[in-house]
C-alpha positions in Angstrom: 123.0 23.5 79.9 122.6 21.3 82.9 120.9 18.6 80.9 123.4 18.7 78.2 126.3 18.2 80.5 124.4 15.1 82.0 123.3 13.6 78.6 127.2 13.8 77.5 128.3 12.1 80.5 125.9 9.3 79.9 127.3 8.9 76.4 130.6 8.9 78.0 130.0 6.8 80.7 132.2 4.1 80.0 135.3 6.4 80.5 133.8 7.6 83.8 135.2 6.1 87.0 133.5 6.3 90.2 131.0 8.9 91.5 133.5 11.6 92.2 134.7 11.6 88.7 131.3 11.7 87.4 130.2 14.8 89.3 133.6 16.5 88.2 133.0 15.2 84.7 129.6 17.0 84.6 130.8 20.2 86.2 133.8 20.5 83.7 131.3 19.8 80.9 128.8 22.5 82.0 131.7 25.0 82.4 132.9 24.2 78.8 129.3 24.6 77.5 128.8 27.7 79.0 132.0 29.5 78.0 131.6 28.0 74.4 127.8 29.3 74.2 129.1 33.0 75.6 132.1 33.1 73.2 129.8 32.2 70.4 126.8 34.4 71.7 129.3 37.4 71.6 130.0 36.8 68.2 126.2 36.6 67.3 124.6 39.1 69.3 123.8 42.1 66.9 121.5 44.5 69.3 121.5 44.5 72.9 120.6 41.5 75.3 117.8 42.1 77.7 118.8 41.8 81.3 116.5 39.5 82.9 117.9 39.9 86.4 119.1 37.1 89.0 117.3 33.9 88.9 114.4 33.4 91.2 116.2 30.6 92.9 119.5 33.0 93.6 117.8 35.2 95.8 121.3 36.1 97.6 123.0 37.5 94.8 122.4 40.9 93.8 122.9 42.2 90.1 126.0 44.4 91.0 127.7 40.9 92.5 126.7 39.0 89.1 127.8 42.0 87.0 131.3 42.2 88.6 131.6 38.3 88.3 130.9 38.7 84.8 133.9 41.0 84.5 136.4 38.2 86.2 138.5 36.4 83.7 137.0 32.9 83.3 139.5 30.9 85.7 138.9 33.4 88.4 135.1 33.3 87.9 135.0 29.5 88.1 137.2 29.5 91.1 134.8 31.8 92.9 131.6 30.5 92.1 132.8 26.9 92.6 133.9 27.7 95.9 132.2 30.6 97.4 129.0 30.2 95.8 128.7 26.4 95.2 130.5 25.7 99.0 133.1 23.2 97.2 136.3 22.7 98.8 139.5 23.7 97.1 140.3 20.3 96.3 137.1 19.6 94.3 137.6 22.8 92.7 141.0 22.1 91.5 140.1 18.6 90.3 137.0 20.1 88.2 139.2 22.6 86.9 142.1 20.4 86.3 144.7 22.4 88.1 146.8 22.4 91.3 145.2 23.6 94.6 147.6 26.5 94.8 146.7 27.5 91.6 143.1 27.6 92.6 144.1 29.5 95.7 145.6 32.2 93.5 142.4 32.6 91.5 140.5 32.6 94.3 142.6 35.5 95.9 142.8 37.4 92.7 139.2 37.1 91.8 137.9 38.0 95.5 140.2 41.2 95.4 138.8 42.0 91.8 135.3 41.8 93.5 136.0 43.5 96.1 137.6 46.7 94.3 134.5 46.5 91.8 132.1 46.5 94.4 133.5 49.1 96.8 134.0 51.5 93.7 130.2 50.9 92.8 129.5 51.8 96.6 131.5 55.0 96.3 129.9 56.0 93.4 126.1 55.6 94.6 
């Protein structure tokens, strides 16, 4: 996915202005590709998809957090992952998502609340 996003940025290099714009372009392209692949996979999958667990490099993320993230609406998930997991500033997230900072803060608040609720309910059920 990342390689494809970089390849697309290379093919549009003449339209990219500066290093900051290039990074945002690659992130936005990668998110769109992931979203497109997920929609397509949802239509094409006939049987159950095997769960391979968290990636080896992502030791800090538990399976329950990953599952809770999957349940969030796309914009909330993007905002939470870019801000909280990737450590980007709200300004950067807003630029990447093509929205205002205030909108990103709303998505973050709603996404964090939904995650908190999902993870709290899961803890109570144990």
